[in-house]
Backbone bond lengths (Angstrom), bond angles and torsions (degrees), N, CA, C in turn:
res aa  C-N    CA-C-N  psi(-1)  N-CA   C-N-CA  omega(-1)  CA-C   N-CA-C  phi
1 M - - - 1.444 - - 1.526 108.68 -
2 K 1.327 116.10 134.51 1.457 121.50 176.19 1.528 108.25 -111.85
3 V 1.301 115.99 136.94 1.458 121.82 -178.17 1.523 108.65 -125.86
4 V 1.326 116.59 139.77 1.456 122.10 173.50 1.523 106.95 -118.07
5 T 1.331 116.38 125.19 1.459 120.19 176.77 1.522 108.84 -106.85
6 L 1.310 115.49 152.49 1.453 121.83 -178.68 1.522 108.70 -118.91
7 T 1.328 116.35 125.55 1.460 121.42 179.19 1.522 108.20 -117.83
8 I 1.321 115.43 108.90 1.457 120.45 -179.77 1.535 110.94 -84.16
9 N 1.332 116.33 -34.74 1.459 120.92 -175.60 1.532 109.73 -129.94
10 P 1.347 118.60 80.19 1.466 120.13 -178.98 1.530 111.44 -69.09
11 A 1.314 115.02 162.03 1.460 120.38 -178.52 1.524 109.43 -142.21
12 L 1.303 115.19 164.88 1.459 122.19 172.21 1.526 106.06 -116.10
13 D 1.339 115.86 108.12 1.460 120.85 -178.12 1.522 110.04 -84.74
14 K 1.312 116.46 133.68 1.461 122.56 -177.47 1.525 107.94 -121.68
15 S 1.332 117.01 131.57 1.467 120.48 177.00 1.522 109.23 -135.46
16 A 1.320 115.14 157.28 1.459 120.97 -178.17 1.528 109.24 -149.25
17 K 1.303 115.18 165.77 1.471 121.26 177.48 1.525 109.10 -108.95
18 I 1.329 114.80 151.42 1.469 121.17 174.41 1.518 107.56 -135.67
19 D 1.321 116.92 154.98 1.462 120.73 178.35 1.524 111.86 -83.65
20 E 1.330 115.81 -34.97 1.454 119.43 -175.17 1.528 109.86 -154.22
21 M 1.325 116.19 142.16 1.460 120.36 176.69 1.529 108.35 -112.98
22 T 1.311 115.45 116.55 1.460 120.76 178.81 1.521 109.15 -124.69
23 P 1.339 116.85 140.94 1.466 119.59 -178.51 1.530 112.00 -61.23
24 F 1.309 115.19 141.51 1.469 124.14 173.29 1.530 114.37 69.56
25 D 1.320 119.05 0.00 1.469 121.04 177.44 1.521 109.62 -100.34
26 K 1.307 115.48 149.17 1.460 120.75 176.02 1.525 108.62 -71.91
27 L 1.311 117.09 134.66 1.459 121.16 -179.15 1.521 110.81 -81.63
28 E 1.308 116.48 138.19 1.463 121.74 175.48 1.524 107.33 -102.10
29 C 1.325 115.35 103.95 1.461 121.89 -175.70 1.523 110.87 -95.28
30 Y 1.323 114.86 151.50 1.461 121.55 175.24 1.522 108.48 -149.89
31 D 1.287 116.54 174.33 1.465 123.29 179.84 1.534 110.68 52.93
32 I 1.320 115.69 53.64 1.460 121.67 -178.02 1.532 109.33 -77.28
33 T 1.340 115.79 132.74 1.460 121.33 178.73 1.523 109.37 -126.94
34 Y 1.316 115.58 151.15 1.460 122.75 178.42 1.527 108.16 -122.73
35 H 1.336 115.96 137.67 1.458 121.42 179.36 1.523 108.86 -138.32
36 P 1.333 116.35 143.38 1.467 117.98 174.42 1.517 109.49 -66.38
37 G 1.325 116.54 145.30 1.453 120.09 -178.76 1.511 112.31 -147.31
38 G 1.298 115.37 -175.22 1.458 122.98 -173.92 1.507 107.85 113.64
39 G 1.322 117.31 153.45 1.465 122.11 -172.72 1.518 115.56 -42.94
40 G 1.328 117.77 -64.92 1.461 121.22 -177.04 1.513 113.34 -65.87
41 V 1.319 117.29 -35.36 1.470 121.20 178.97 1.526 109.53 -64.24
42 N 1.328 117.50 -45.76 1.467 120.64 179.91 1.520 111.40 -62.60
43 I 1.324 117.28 -40.47 1.460 120.54 178.90 1.524 110.17 -64.91
44 S 1.321 117.97 -44.59 1.469 121.08 178.95 1.527 111.51 -62.15
45 R 1.319 117.52 -37.03 1.469 120.67 178.51 1.535 111.03 -64.78
46 V 1.331 116.83 -41.87 1.470 120.45 178.87 1.520 109.87 -67.66
47 L 1.327 117.56 -42.94 1.463 120.41 178.49 1.523 111.01 -60.33
48 H 1.317 117.45 -39.12 1.465 121.26 177.80 1.528 110.47 -59.89
49 R 1.337 116.71 -42.48 1.472 120.43 178.07 1.525 111.59 -64.10
50 L 1.334 116.60 -28.36 1.465 121.47 179.60 1.527 111.86 -90.50
51 A 1.317 117.02 8.52 1.470 124.44 179.09 1.527 111.95 62.40
52 V 1.337 117.09 35.15 1.459 122.77 174.97 1.521 107.65 -105.64
53 E 1.336 116.12 126.99 1.464 119.92 -179.26 1.523 109.95 -70.11
54 S 1.315 116.45 131.75 1.464 120.18 177.52 1.521 109.39 -146.48
55 H 1.301 114.33 157.87 1.457 122.01 176.14 1.522 107.15 -126.03
56 C 1.307 115.73 130.20 1.459 121.08 -179.10 1.521 108.61 -99.34
57 L 1.313 116.22 120.41 1.454 122.21 -177.43 1.523 109.65 -104.14
58 F 1.335 115.73 128.18 1.460 121.80 177.51 1.522 108.20 -130.25
59 P 1.333 116.96 96.00 1.465 118.70 178.39 1.526 110.35 -75.14
60 Y 1.294 116.21 129.31 1.457 119.27 179.87 1.526 109.10 -141.58
61 G 1.282 115.16 162.32 1.454 120.13 178.95 1.510 109.64 -141.52
62 G 1.263 114.59 173.53 1.453 120.01 178.89 1.517 110.84 -87.95
63 K 1.276 115.10 -156.96 1.453 121.99 -179.38 1.531 110.06 -62.54
64 T 1.326 116.03 133.53 1.461 119.21 178.76 1.521 109.48 -97.33
65 E 1.306 114.64 125.65 1.457 120.95 179.91 1.517 108.81 -140.53
66 S 1.281 115.45 160.23 1.456 119.69 175.07 1.526 108.53 -75.24
67 I 1.311 115.53 133.67 1.470 119.15 178.61 1.523 111.36 -94.55
68 W 1.299 118.59 -0.24 1.467 122.52 -178.07 1.487 111.52 -93.44
């Protein structure tokens, strides 16, 4: 089975670890990781883990201006 996913609004997901969460204190984060995200991207990533072939489509364009 081949699947094509469509991602209109991709994202860059960022996560980190902390040792303790206390109210009103600044969190000291470490082990920061970045992962591609957004609806179609997340689905394609899960399908890849399940050994299902998929293609993630992200239509994009450059600067939009009036040509007239």
